[in-house]
C-alpha positions, 0 to 999 in steps of 0.5 A: 474522463481523462481528456477533460481537464480539471479547472486550474483555478480553485478557491483562494481560501482552500486549506493548506498544509505546512508546505503550502499545498492544498488537496488540489495539488495532490489530485490527478486527472478525472477518474474514468472508473464506474461511479461508486467504485471503491478504488476511487475512495482509495485514491481519495485516501492516498491524496489525504494521506500525502496532504497530511504528511506534507509530501512534495509531490515530485518526491513520489514515484507511483508504479502500477501494472494492468487493471482497474486498480492500476489505472488509479495512479493517473487520478492522484499526484499528477505532479509526481513521477509515474510508470504504468508497467505491463500486467503483473510486473509492477514489483520488479519495475518498482524494485529497479527504480528504488535501487537506482534512486533511493531518495524517492517515495515509492507507491506501488498500486496493484490489484488482486489479478495483477498481484495474486495471479500473473504477478504473484511471483513478482509480489512475493520477491519484492516483499521478501527482498524488503524493498522500501515501498508502500504496496497497495492492493485494491482487492475486489475479488474479480477481473473488472476489466473482463466482465467479472470473472473470479480472481485468485482472492475470491473466497471459496463458496462466494458467488458471481453476479451470474450465480456461479459458485467459486470452487477454488481456494482463495489466496490471502495476500496479507497472510502471504506478506506476513510469511514472506517477512513484510515489516508493515502489514495492514488490511482495510476497507475502501469504505472506511476512510477513517481507518485507511488514511492513517494506515497509508500515512504510517506505511509511507513513513515506514522504512521497509516493505509496507503492504496494505490489502484494501477490500474494494468492492467492484460496483459493477460485478461484485457488489451483490448478495453472495459476494464476500467482497461487497460493501454490505458483506464487508461492513457486516463482517469487518473485525478491526483489531485497532485504530491508529493515528500518525504523529509527525514532528515534535508536537505534543501528543494528545490522545482522548483514549482510555488509559492503557488502550493506546500504544505508541510505536516509534518509526525510523524517521521519528514519527509515531504511530498511536495504536488504539486497541480494539481487541485487547489481546491483539499484539501487532508486533507478533508476526506468528500471532498475526497469522494465527489470528487471521486464520482463526477469523477467516474460518469464521468468515470474518475480515480482519482489518487494521494494522496487523503487524509492524516491525519498528526496527526493520531494514530495507533492501539498501541496508541489506545490500550495503549500498551508498547513501547517494542515489546510484543514478547520481554517481559520477563516472569516476566514482563508478569506474575508479580505474584499473588500480582500484580494480587490481586491488579489488581482484587481489583481495579475492585471491 
């Protein structure tokens, strides 16, 4: 329970990253979610990714909405900035914070109800505006806090725990993100930490709108036969197009994959993504190809996971608006209000 504090002491021999932090330094409060919830696995993957990247916790801002998924930021990075907004409004709060202070690393954590229903419009606009963020949707296909009603991402034909069949078409947030111009798009499974951790790490290092849809089974209301978001169904229908590693710094690159199966993608900050191809014909730089690939496999009932699209030359909202490098919230009054002479000069330029 969140009111039970974790012990402050820890084993002196815990492994540390290059900044001297241990995994414990990236943890938060004790989770109150159901035992076995996929969301807790995502929390563990976020902790692992931040640890591996040697991120200073105070440089992270985690923003969420309402729902089981939006409770999880309380369970990781306890020493970071955080804001729990109202239902579906996480993207606009994150956008405003990002515009005010571009120096922070922004993690947006949401759910399928939060982003695909009440917050669908907010999700769409934050993606198309290329906000520099890592947007993670913890997708279980139901409203877990209100006892398991279908959400907007529930597949047509899937059955609820009580045996009701869903007759509505599903919203595929990955397909929408691709269409709206997200420059890093991935899908993963909460039960596959080997795949998920490097995806989160690569998304954090990416400059632009990074979106990860994580299928995260609801152990209480959507983990039964007939569900297309259950642990068993996802494991049986998972079609991974690639595996990846994130390479940071100047360390020699060593891979144990067969020649020709690894593609290196360099990002803005110099980090590299090493993609190990599983599907030989899949090109993660082809946006239209990714959309077609998703649609074909969805028609077969398969769930495509991995890094689906990345643009290594992407620009973010600050580049589009041509804002100054200095965070806007640190600008002094004389810079923000240079005086009447400067205003007269600007007005004259518009005549």
